[in-house]
Legacy VTK file of the C-alpha trace (Angstrom):
# vtk DataFile Version 3.0
C-alpha trace
ASCII
DATASET POLYDATA
POINTS 210 float
0.000 0.000 0.000
1.081 3.556 -0.713
0.818 5.623 2.465
-0.154 9.261 2.180
2.609 11.729 2.987
2.090 14.330 5.692
1.391 16.990 3.080
-1.117 14.681 1.368
-2.833 14.120 4.737
-2.998 17.884 5.285
-4.352 18.488 1.786
-7.007 15.783 2.195
-8.166 17.316 5.480
-8.116 20.862 4.108
-10.553 19.878 1.350
-13.148 18.973 3.994
-13.078 22.318 5.818
-16.249 24.219 4.871
-16.465 27.762 3.556
-16.426 30.409 6.271
-15.227 28.097 9.051
-13.171 29.442 11.964
-10.498 26.799 12.544
-7.763 26.222 15.121
-4.735 24.214 14.005
-2.984 22.398 16.840
0.769 22.015 17.298
2.589 19.444 15.162
1.076 17.819 12.074
-2.061 20.017 12.041
0.010 23.147 11.293
0.627 21.755 7.785
-3.042 22.337 6.917
-2.443 26.112 6.679
-0.417 25.633 3.487
-3.058 23.455 1.795
-6.308 25.411 2.121
-8.270 25.376 -1.177
-7.818 28.527 -3.253
-10.836 30.814 -3.236
-12.381 29.314 -0.103
-12.617 31.655 2.878
-11.357 29.867 5.982
-10.341 31.847 9.077
-7.453 30.310 10.985
-7.112 30.832 14.739
-4.006 30.247 16.855
-4.279 29.882 20.626
-1.373 32.268 21.273
-3.595 35.106 20.001
-4.031 35.206 16.214
-7.136 35.321 14.047
-6.778 35.401 10.288
-3.506 33.473 10.279
-2.044 32.807 6.841
0.286 30.139 5.439
3.983 29.921 6.336
6.073 32.796 4.925
8.530 32.370 2.074
12.138 31.792 3.121
13.739 35.049 4.156
10.436 36.751 4.954
9.936 35.350 8.467
8.886 37.730 11.242
10.112 36.580 14.666
7.136 38.294 16.304
4.537 36.604 14.107
4.386 32.943 15.121
1.815 30.231 15.797
1.347 28.295 19.051
4.166 25.949 18.037
6.552 28.920 17.626
6.662 28.466 13.841
6.684 31.590 11.646
3.344 32.380 9.986
1.766 35.202 8.001
-1.294 37.328 8.713
-4.007 37.728 6.096
-5.586 41.130 5.330
-8.075 41.865 8.103
-6.308 39.505 10.513
-5.669 40.482 14.114
-3.633 39.560 17.163
-4.651 39.880 20.808
-4.035 38.702 24.374
-3.881 34.944 24.936
-6.643 35.212 27.550
-8.981 36.508 24.832
-7.889 33.653 22.601
-8.799 31.096 25.277
-12.144 32.827 25.783
-12.826 32.181 22.087
-11.826 28.545 22.491
-13.861 27.936 25.644
-16.841 29.979 24.514
-17.750 27.795 21.545
-16.619 30.288 18.895
-14.495 27.829 16.908
-16.227 25.782 14.223
-13.432 23.247 14.041
-10.101 22.357 15.590
-7.460 20.009 14.194
-5.365 18.165 16.787
-2.684 15.509 16.870
-3.152 12.406 19.027
-1.389 9.518 20.720
-4.639 7.507 20.700
-8.290 7.857 19.705
-10.988 5.398 20.772
-13.850 4.121 18.641
-16.187 6.390 20.677
-14.114 9.461 19.901
-12.204 9.679 23.193
-8.977 11.636 22.713
-5.576 11.057 24.354
-2.977 13.549 23.167
-1.156 15.074 26.127
0.684 12.257 27.908
1.632 8.633 27.193
1.701 7.780 30.884
5.361 6.720 30.651
7.484 7.653 33.665
9.998 9.598 31.560
7.420 11.289 29.314
6.953 15.055 29.476
3.266 16.041 29.824
2.159 18.644 27.271
-1.527 19.418 27.641
-1.340 23.055 26.474
-4.750 24.204 25.257
-5.823 20.801 23.953
-8.497 20.243 26.623
-9.993 23.674 25.955
-10.023 23.038 22.202
-11.375 19.492 22.429
-14.310 20.638 24.565
-14.835 24.123 23.138
-14.720 23.581 19.374
-17.931 22.558 17.627
-16.093 19.770 15.804
-12.735 18.026 16.333
-10.646 16.458 13.566
-7.535 14.437 14.462
-4.512 14.218 12.181
-2.102 11.378 13.016
-0.333 8.271 11.759
-2.688 5.331 12.127
0.018 3.065 13.588
2.679 3.864 16.170
6.399 3.214 15.719
5.932 -0.401 16.837
3.164 -0.943 14.299
0.361 -0.933 16.879
-2.911 0.867 16.026
-3.424 4.298 17.537
-7.144 3.938 16.853
-8.297 1.599 19.620
-11.382 0.233 21.341
-10.300 1.859 24.644
-7.547 4.432 25.183
-4.769 3.242 27.485
-3.212 6.709 27.771
-4.599 9.507 29.990
-7.568 11.167 28.294
-7.683 14.745 27.079
-11.465 14.653 26.549
-14.190 12.049 25.997
-16.350 11.538 22.909
-15.062 14.641 21.145
-13.404 13.397 17.927
-15.519 13.439 14.771
-12.984 12.369 12.149
-9.467 10.951 11.872
-7.197 11.885 8.973
-4.276 9.478 8.875
-1.525 8.259 6.558
-3.652 5.234 5.643
-7.285 6.288 5.763
-9.898 8.889 6.626
-12.373 7.588 9.193
-15.516 9.095 10.676
-16.719 8.276 14.188
-20.491 7.802 14.148
-23.097 6.450 16.608
-23.146 3.305 14.465
-19.371 2.850 14.662
-16.344 3.662 12.519
-17.109 4.630 8.945
-14.428 4.506 6.251
-14.519 7.652 4.079
-11.308 7.243 2.094
-8.143 5.153 2.068
-4.749 5.126 0.418
-3.887 3.142 -2.691
-3.658 -0.605 -2.074
-5.890 -0.577 0.997
-9.583 -1.378 1.300
-12.153 -1.796 4.072
-11.384 -5.492 4.653
-7.609 -4.985 4.846
-8.016 -1.987 7.118
-10.281 -3.954 9.475
-7.616 -6.639 9.714
-4.919 -4.056 10.378
-6.866 -2.319 13.152
-8.733 -5.288 14.589
-11.855 -3.111 14.715
-15.185 -3.314 12.859
-15.680 -0.735 10.089
-18.483 0.101 7.717
LINES 1 211
210 0 1 2 3 4 5 6 7 8 9 10 11 12 13 14 15 16 17 18 19 20 21 22 23 24 25 26 27 28 29 30 31 32 33 34 35 36 37 38 39 40 41 42 43 44 45 46 47 48 49 50 51 52 53 54 55 56 57 58 59 60 61 62 63 64 65 66 67 68 69 70 71 72 73 74 75 76 77 78 79 80 81 82 83 84 85 86 87 88 89 90 91 92 93 94 95 96 97 98 99 100 101 102 103 104 105 106 107 108 109 110 111 112 113 114 115 116 117 118 119 120 121 122 123 124 125 126 127 128 129 130 131 132 133 134 135 136 137 138 139 140 141 142 143 144 145 146 147 148 149 150 151 152 153 154 155 156 157 158 159 160 161 162 163 164 165 166 167 168 169 170 171 172 173 174 175 176 177 178 179 180 181 182 183 184 185 186 187 188 189 190 191 192 193 194 195 196 197 198 199 200 201 202 203 204 205 206 207 208 209
């Protein structure tokens, strides 16, 4: 099978963001989405460190050290964009003003439980950041992650073994192998990479799909 690259994952997710949506992109893989938004579609990007109207990464040599996203990566600001205190940014997140947030994850359960701040390992460094606020405050949560960990074990599981960030919050998973939707009837396969189908994916995950 031909796995999707990280940019292909970001492009696939970007296509599903609706016109006019206010979207937060989490630290890590989700930041790639900013460079793949469909041309001509108005999407307003929010960053938890206090940006609204965030643009794609700047061209080399045009970085502004004072214009960064929550992951400290250089970004641009679109016409009409604004920056403000982080407390105001969190008020937006907690107040239900975000249509969508895109987060990374260590694990996601079949019910949409999210674990993305700590693996529980003794030497791991916890990094909750604003993930809990986003997972509970956004109207919809998309996760962008590799479907298998470095040992080849599924990160989409029946029950999360890592500490939870939030319960029943994830709507969709965009991975290097497939796009899956979490529904009341179970996991629904929306798309998959070349060489993979529903039956093979079920065998890989050990979970029922439809």
